[in-house]
C-alpha distance (Angstrom), angle and dihedral (degrees) to the residues before:
residue distance angle dihedral
M1 . . .
A2 3.83 . .
S3 3.77 119.1 .
T4 3.80 118.5 -114.4
E5 3.81 127.2 -145.3
K6 3.80 89.5 -99.1
D7 3.81 91.2 58.9
V8 3.83 97.6 53.3
W9 3.78 143.1 41.0
V10 3.79 116.5 -132.3
F11 3.80 118.7 -150.3
R12 3.80 127.4 -177.7
I13 3.83 117.8 -149.5
V14 3.81 111.1 -148.2
H15 3.80 135.5 -179.4
Q16 3.80 113.3 -96.9
D17 3.82 94.2 -133.9
T18 3.82 104.4 37.6
G19 3.81 103.8 22.6
K20 3.81 90.0 -132.6
P21 3.83 121.0 139.4
A22 3.82 114.7 -83.7
Q23 3.80 116.6 -144.8
G24 3.81 126.6 -153.9
V25 3.82 97.3 21.5
P26 3.84 112.5 146.6
V27 3.81 117.1 -127.7
T28 3.82 120.1 -166.2
V29 3.79 127.8 -168.5
L30 3.82 112.5 -144.5
D31 3.79 128.3 -154.5
K32 3.81 126.1 -138.4
S33 3.82 91.4 -80.4
G34 3.77 93.1 51.1
N35 3.80 94.7 -107.6
P36 3.84 120.7 136.3
A37 3.81 112.6 -93.3
G38 3.80 98.0 173.1
Y39 3.80 140.6 -0.2
W40 3.85 130.8 -148.6
V41 3.82 138.0 164.8
S42 3.81 125.0 -142.2
E43 3.82 117.7 -107.2
A44 3.80 127.6 -128.6
D45 3.82 90.2 -81.9
G46 3.82 90.7 48.8
T47 3.81 95.1 -109.1
V48 3.79 125.8 140.5
T49 3.83 121.0 -169.8
I50 3.82 114.4 -153.3
P51 3.83 123.9 -178.6
R52 3.79 113.1 -114.7
R53 3.80 118.1 -104.4
E54 3.79 132.6 -157.1
V55 3.81 94.7 -113.9
V56 3.78 134.2 118.9
T57 3.80 94.4 -140.6
L58 3.80 125.7 32.6
R59 3.82 114.8 -149.7
L60 3.80 116.0 -155.4
R61 3.79 135.3 175.8
V62 3.81 113.8 -155.3
G63 3.80 107.9 -159.9
L64 3.77 131.9 -0.1
R65 3.80 129.3 -21.6
N66 3.79 93.9 -84.7
E67 3.83 90.7 65.8
E68 3.80 118.7 95.2
P69 3.86 116.0 -111.8
I70 3.78 119.4 -114.5
E71 3.81 127.5 -145.4
L72 3.80 124.7 -142.6
A73 3.81 126.8 -172.5
T74 3.80 105.5 -124.7
A75 3.82 90.9 -147.1
T76 3.80 89.6 67.1
L77 3.81 96.0 48.6
G78 3.78 110.7 104.6
Q79 3.79 130.1 -164.5
G80 3.80 96.6 -98.7
P81 3.81 124.9 82.6
I82 3.81 114.0 -73.3
D83 3.81 116.7 -146.6
L84 3.81 118.3 -128.5
A85 3.80 124.0 -177.2
A86 3.80 116.7 -114.6
P87 3.82 118.2 -128.9
T88 3.77 120.2 -93.0
W89 3.80 92.5 -104.7
L90 3.78 115.8 45.0
P91 3.81 122.0 -153.6
Q92 3.79 115.6 -101.0
T93 3.81 111.7 -102.5
G94 3.74 134.3 164.6
A95 3.79 91.7 -113.0
G96 3.79 92.1 50.2
T97 3.80 90.9 52.1
S98 3.79 93.7 49.8
E99 3.81 91.2 46.8
R100 3.78 90.6 53.4
A101 3.79 91.4 47.0
A102 3.81 90.3 52.4
R103 3.81 91.7 54.4
E104 3.81 96.8 45.3
P105 3.82 129.3 56.0
P106 3.82 117.5 -111.6
P107 3.82 113.4 -86.8
T108 3.78 117.8 -102.5
A109 3.81 93.6 -150.7
P110 3.82 127.6 56.4
P111 3.82 112.4 -91.5
R112 3.78 120.3 -101.1
P113 3.83 119.4 -108.4
A114 3.81 91.9 -106.7
E115 3.79 131.5 19.0
P116 3.84 117.6 -135.7
H117 3.82 92.7 -112.9
D118 3.81 89.8 58.4
V119 3.82 89.6 67.3
P120 3.83 114.0 86.0
A121 3.78 114.5 -115.0
H122 3.80 122.1 -106.3
V123 3.80 114.5 -122.9
L124 3.81 120.8 -150.7
Y125 3.80 119.3 -165.7
F126 3.80 125.6 -146.7
Q127 3.78 133.2 172.2
R128 3.80 135.0 -165.2
L129 3.77 127.0 -160.8
V130 3.80 116.2 -137.1
M131 3.81 117.7 -163.8
F132 3.79 118.9 -156.9
A133 3.79 113.8 -131.0
E134 3.78 119.3 -120.1
R135 3.80 109.4 -104.9
A136 3.81 98.5 -165.8
A137 3.79 114.7 105.4
K138 3.78 115.4 -115.3
P139 3.80 130.3 -157.6
T140 3.75 116.7 -98.3
A141 3.79 109.6 -87.1
P142 3.80 121.5 -137.9
A143 3.77 118.0 -100.8
R144 3.80 114.7 -81.9
D145 3.75 134.9 -154.9
P146 3.85 104.8 -78.8
V147 3.82 91.5 -145.7
A148 3.82 111.8 98.6
D149 3.81 118.3 -137.9
F150 3.81 103.7 -146.0
F151 3.80 94.1 175.2
A152 3.80 99.3 56.2
L153 3.79 119.1 104.9
A154 3.78 120.2 -116.5
S155 3.77 114.6 -79.5
D156 3.80 119.5 -99.8
T157 3.79 91.9 -144.3
T158 3.78 116.5 122.6
A159 3.82 112.0 -87.8
P160 3.81 125.0 -167.7
L161 3.78 124.6 -113.8
R162 3.80 112.1 -98.2
Y163 3.79 129.7 -157.0
G164 3.77 126.1 -137.2
A165 3.78 146.1 138.8
L166 3.78 138.9 -103.4
V167 3.81 116.2 -131.5
E168 3.83 110.0 -155.2
V169 3.81 115.8 -160.8
E170 3.82 130.1 -171.6
E171 3.79 125.0 -158.2
A172 3.82 115.7 -162.7
W173 3.82 113.8 -158.6
Q174 3.82 113.5 -160.2
S175 3.79 113.7 -172.3
L176 3.82 115.6 -126.3
G177 3.80 92.8 -171.5
V178 3.79 138.9 -85.0
Q179 3.79 124.8 -78.3
W180 3.78 142.8 -177.0
G181 3.76 115.5 -91.0
E182 3.78 131.8 -168.2
L183 3.82 119.8 -21.7
L184 3.81 104.0 -113.8
Y185 3.82 105.1 178.8
S186 3.82 142.1 -11.1
V187 3.79 129.5 -160.7
S188 3.84 128.4 -179.3
L189 3.83 118.6 -149.2
T190 3.80 130.6 -167.7
P191 3.84 119.5 -134.6
G192 3.81 111.0 -61.0
D193 3.79 94.3 7.6
E194 3.85 124.2 124.5
A195 3.80 137.7 -168.0
R196 3.80 133.7 -153.7
L197 3.80 113.3 -142.9
A198 3.80 130.7 -175.6
V199 3.82 119.2 -138.5
L200 3.82 110.2 -150.9
D201 3.80 107.2 -163.4
G202 3.81 114.0 174.0
R203 3.80 96.6 166.7
W204 3.82 97.9 90.7
R205 3.77 137.2 47.3
R206 3.79 106.5 -113.1
E207 3.81 95.1 -138.2
V208 3.82 92.9 59.8
E209 3.79 100.6 32.9
A210 3.80 94.5 94.3
R211 3.78 98.5 47.9
E212 3.82 106.7 32.3
R213 3.76 128.7 69.7
P214 3.80 121.0 -132.5
L215 3.82 89.8 -110.9
Q216 3.80 90.7 57.0
I217 3.79 91.5 51.3
L218 3.79 91.5 47.3
A219 3.81 90.4 48.6
R220 3.82 90.7 56.3
M221 3.80 88.6 50.7
V222 3.82 89.8 54.9
G223 3.81 95.6 43.7
S224 3.79 135.6 7.9
S225 3.78 132.1 -122.1
M226 3.78 112.8 -118.6
L227 3.80 94.9 -140.0
G228 3.79 107.8 20.5
D229 3.81 112.1 -123.1
L230 3.80 91.1 0.7
V231 3.79 88.3 77.2
T232 3.80 88.2 87.0
A233 3.81 90.3 57.2
L234 3.80 98.4 42.9
G235 3.79 98.9 38.5
T236 3.78 143.7 -56.6
D237 3.81 96.8 -103.4
L238 3.79 120.3 114.8
Q239 3.80 120.5 -150.2
L240 3.80 125.7 -114.0
D241 3.79 123.6 -162.1
P242 3.84 111.1 -71.6
L243 3.79 121.6 -111.5
T244 3.81 133.0 -149.5
L245 3.80 118.3 -145.6
S246 3.80 120.0 -155.3
E247 3.81 95.4 -178.3
P248 3.85 128.3 45.2
A249 3.81 95.0 -109.6
L250 3.79 110.1 124.8
D251 3.81 93.0 170.6
S252 3.80 90.9 68.6
A253 3.82 91.6 48.5
V254 3.82 91.3 50.6
T255 3.81 93.4 46.7
N256 3.80 90.0 48.2
T257 3.82 90.6 50.3
V258 3.82 93.7 50.2
Q259 3.81 91.0 49.5
L260 3.81 90.7 46.4
I261 3.79 93.9 52.8
R262 3.81 92.2 46.5
D263 3.81 93.1 50.1
R264 3.80 92.2 47.3
T265 3.80 93.4 47.0
E266 3.79 92.4 52.9
R267 3.80 93.2 42.4
M268 3.81 95.0 48.0
S269 3.81 93.3 46.9
N270 3.80 88.8 54.3
A271 3.82 90.6 46.2
L272 3.81 89.9 52.6
R273 3.79 91.3 54.6
R274 3.82 91.3 48.6
R275 3.78 92.4 60.5
P276 3.83 115.3 105.6
L277 3.82 119.3 -79.8
G278 3.78 125.9 161.5
V279 3.80 147.1 143.9
V280 3.82 120.6 -136.8
D281 3.78 137.1 171.8
A282 3.81 106.9 -86.7
N283 3.83 94.7 -154.6
H284 3.79 107.8 175.2
E285 3.81 97.7 -41.2
A286 3.79 127.5 45.9
P287 3.81 131.9 179.2
S288 3.79 112.8 -89.7
Q289 3.80 92.4 -122.4
A290 3.81 93.7 52.8
A291 3.81 125.7 102.4
I292 3.81 112.4 -132.1
R293 3.80 118.8 -136.0
T294 3.79 121.3 -172.1
V295 3.82 119.8 -159.2
R296 3.82 123.2 -172.1
N297 3.79 132.4 -169.7
T298 3.81 105.9 -132.7
S299 3.81 94.3 174.1
P300 3.83 112.7 114.0
D301 3.81 98.6 -148.4
R302 3.80 113.6 17.3
V303 3.80 142.2 65.0
V304 3.81 115.9 -111.9
T305 3.82 123.9 -158.8
F306 3.81 117.3 -153.7
H307 3.82 116.6 -152.3
F308 3.82 122.9 -161.7
F309 3.80 116.1 -152.5
E310 3.78 136.2 -176.3
P311 3.85 109.4 -112.9
L312 3.80 115.0 -132.1
E313 3.78 136.8 179.6
R314 3.80 127.4 -158.5
F315 3.79 121.3 -144.7
K316 3.75 135.6 -171.6
V317 3.80 105.3 -138.0
V318 3.79 120.9 -158.5
V319 3.82 120.4 -171.3
R320 3.79 106.6 -156.7
T321 3.78 126.7 -146.0
P322 3.82 105.5 -76.8
R323 3.80 124.9 -120.1
V324 3.81 120.8 -131.9
R325 3.83 126.8 -147.5
P326 3.84 128.0 -177.1
V327 3.81 116.7 -115.5
I328 3.78 139.3 176.0
F329 3.81 124.5 -140.4
V330 3.81 114.5 -134.6
P331 3.83 116.1 -167.6
F332 3.80 117.6 -141.6
R333 3.80 134.2 -161.5
L334 3.79 116.6 -114.8
P335 3.83 109.9 -116.0
N336 3.79 127.5 -151.5
L337 3.80 101.7 -97.1
A338 3.78 98.5 160.0
T339 3.82 96.0 93.8
P340 3.82 128.9 101.9
D341 3.81 92.7 -122.1
V342 3.81 93.9 54.2
V343 3.81 92.1 45.0
R344 3.82 90.7 52.5
R345 3.80 92.0 46.8
F346 3.81 92.8 54.2
G347 3.79 96.6 28.7
Y348 3.81 94.2 129.4
I349 3.81 89.1 58.8
F350 3.81 95.3 45.3
R351 3.83 90.1 51.5
R352 3.80 92.2 58.6
T353 3.80 99.5 37.0
L354 3.80 102.1 40.2
L355 3.79 106.9 138.1
D356 3.82 96.4 -160.9
R357 3.81 108.3 51.4
A358 3.81 89.9 -170.3
L359 3.83 86.7 73.9
Q360 3.82 92.8 56.9
P361 3.87 93.9 100.7
E362 3.81 90.9 51.3
L363 3.82 90.4 49.3
D364 3.83 91.3 49.7
R365 3.82 92.2 50.6
L366 3.82 91.6 48.7
L367 3.81 92.1 49.7
T368 3.81 94.7 47.2
T369 3.82 96.5 48.9
D370 3.79 118.0 75.4
N371 3.78 97.3 -164.0
G372 3.79 95.2 45.7
E373 3.81 93.7 -117.5
S374 3.79 107.0 157.7
S375 3.74 138.9 116.8
G376 3.79 106.9 -46.9
S377 3.80 95.4 -143.8
A378 3.83 92.0 46.2
R379 3.80 92.7 49.7
N380 3.80 90.7 46.7
R381 3.82 90.7 51.7
L382 3.81 90.5 52.4
L383 3.80 95.1 46.9
D384 3.81 92.1 43.6
H385 3.79 88.8 52.7
I386 3.82 91.8 51.3
E387 3.80 91.9 47.7
A388 3.81 91.1 49.7
N389 3.84 90.0 53.1
L390 3.79 97.4 37.7
L391 3.81 95.4 137.3
Y392 3.81 92.8 53.2
Y393 3.81 96.1 48.6
S394 3.80 92.5 42.1
T395 3.81 89.1 56.4
A396 3.79 90.5 48.3
I397 3.82 92.9 53.0
I398 3.80 93.2 45.4
S399 3.81 93.6 47.3
A400 3.80 101.4 39.7
G401 3.79 99.3 27.0
D402 3.79 130.3 94.6
P403 3.86 109.9 -40.0
A404 3.81 90.0 -152.3
A405 3.80 91.7 57.3
R406 3.79 90.4 47.6
H407 3.82 90.3 50.0
A408 3.81 91.1 51.3
A409 3.80 91.1 51.7
L410 3.81 93.2 48.2
A411 3.82 92.2 47.7
K412 3.82 89.5 65.2
L413 3.81 92.0 61.0
L414 3.81 127.9 78.9
D415 3.78 127.1 -149.0
P416 3.84 119.7 -129.1
S417 3.83 88.8 -88.2
G418 3.82 92.0 56.7
R419 3.81 98.1 -107.9
P420 3.82 123.1 131.2
L421 3.76 108.9 -94.2
T422 3.81 91.7 -126.7
D423 3.83 89.0 64.4
V424 3.81 94.3 60.3
V425 3.84 105.9 32.9
E426 3.78 139.9 57.4
N427 3.79 115.4 -116.0
T428 3.81 92.3 -117.9
V429 3.80 129.4 107.4
L430 3.80 112.0 -136.4
G431 3.79 98.1 179.5
R432 3.77 145.9 -52.8
V433 3.80 137.3 -98.8
G434 3.78 111.9 -170.2
N435 3.80 108.0 -44.7
A436 3.83 93.5 -24.4
I437 3.80 125.0 95.4
A438 3.81 121.8 -145.9
L439 3.81 117.2 -127.1
P440 3.84 123.2 -174.6
L441 3.79 115.9 -114.6
L442 3.79 117.4 -127.6
S443 3.80 91.1 -134.2
P444 3.82 136.9 11.6
A445 3.81 86.6 -127.4
Q446 3.82 88.9 85.1
L447 3.83 91.4 65.0
P448 3.81 122.3 95.6
R449 3.80 111.9 -90.6
E450 3.81 99.5 -104.0
W451 3.80 93.4 47.7
R452 3.80 91.1 43.1
E453 3.80 90.0 55.5
A454 3.82 91.6 47.2
L455 3.82 91.3 52.1
A456 3.82 91.9 46.8
A457 3.81 91.1 50.7
Y458 3.80 91.5 50.1
T459 3.81 92.9 47.4
A460 3.81 92.5 49.3
R461 3.83 95.0 49.0
P462 3.81 112.2 14.8
P463 3.81 112.4 -170.3
R464 3.80 117.9 -109.7
V465 3.79 96.8 -118.5
T466 3.81 98.3 149.9
E467 3.82 109.8 151.1
A468 3.82 124.0 -157.9
F469 3.81 124.2 -170.6
N470 3.81 140.4 145.9
V471 3.80 125.6 -108.7
T472 3.81 131.3 -175.8
I473 3.81 118.7 -153.7
P474 3.82 131.4 177.8
H475 3.79 128.3 -118.7
P476 3.82 125.7 -136.6
G477 3.80 117.1 -91.1
V478 3.80 129.1 10.6
W479 3.79 138.0 -80.8
V480 3.81 120.8 -122.0
T481 3.81 126.4 -157.0
A482 3.81 127.9 -176.2
Q483 3.82 118.9 -140.6
P484 3.84 112.1 -166.7
H485 3.81 117.7 -154.5
D486 3.80 130.0 -151.8
P487 3.81 115.8 -65.8
M488 3.77 110.9 -81.7
Q489 3.83 92.8 -119.0
Q490 3.82 91.9 55.2
A491 3.79 90.9 46.8
A492 3.82 90.9 51.6
E493 3.83 92.2 49.9
R494 3.80 91.2 48.7
D495 3.79 91.0 50.9
K496 3.81 89.9 49.0
L497 3.81 92.5 52.1
A498 3.80 90.5 47.1
């Protein structure tokens, strides 16, 4: 029996830019738990026919799993086709390829082995802690010294627990292909001749050049890892500057965060390209930090010019709609870590989070000697360094240390409702603001009423704040091309005729 219009919903998937029908776009219906309850693909005219369901809200995902679901009130769905925007990247189909070929002229050069859109996108993860301002009125405090002491450690006085939120942001980097950059140097060689050239590349730290991709380095320029190299063990998210909200308006905080990450990404990519890069004649002596490249003209009868270019890659960057999670900020007292016993106890953490790598030999000697016998000045330098960065190393030990010890410490604290803190939080450190660590709440119900309502409103209808922009970043090293000229005999005859 054929279905009538009253038995189905008809949706039309259209391109975001042109509004034309999009073919071959997957559409998934999700149940209350977020699991797939049905799967369809748009037709040539972009339509998708979905059987009606006895639900108040219809949850759909247009595109692949990395796309955010959308919710539609079934009471507002009419009988006519309802337009839905296709994702930024459409799946590759035969029809899509032929449509593109019809719009564009045939290429004059042979196609490359792989098109840029065939390469999966890189995803960078960032997070930003938002602290909710205290709304209770406080008595007027006496005037204080207006001079700020930036070198004093955090106070050990008792601080109240504060509520907040964690804004999680994803940046998807889709490669648009590589391209030639600025011409750095050219050298012409006669047959059999060679030249030694020094490549001076000051854009990358030499100790990480071999194991980190340019996108990873750029990501650390946009955000910062909470615990240095331990970020790979605790999570892939990089920290953005924290924010304090005075009013329960999470939409403004999310919009501000998306704009912040876009501005920083563009600014840091430009800063990376401004760093020094050059190619010079090595002669007999070259700087120790330079990479030596030797080029040789193997042609028997013609001059060859070698050109050195800066390699670049263009990306389309999409900042997806952020997710928001409730957190609570728990202040902690700074312990005395600058002792040999404490350093030995948490040696595995100090090895991976040491800020000054020049002190690594002193740390190794302290950890391998039981009686602490080592160079007095070296040990003092190490302990002085730890004491000067007490807040950083305290956070590292709390976050990456023994979870059982952290649970025991949290169990001694009570939330504002009088419950043990371990009953309302996850035993995971998401970040730090000042001398307070952020722990995720098990449920938004623990938040104060006004902030709980703001979080519920955001979760029910998150704003569509997806940003898309293009960024060009450099790659380590240089590209070299060889341009052969006419044979020398032909060039001489041409000059003679001229």
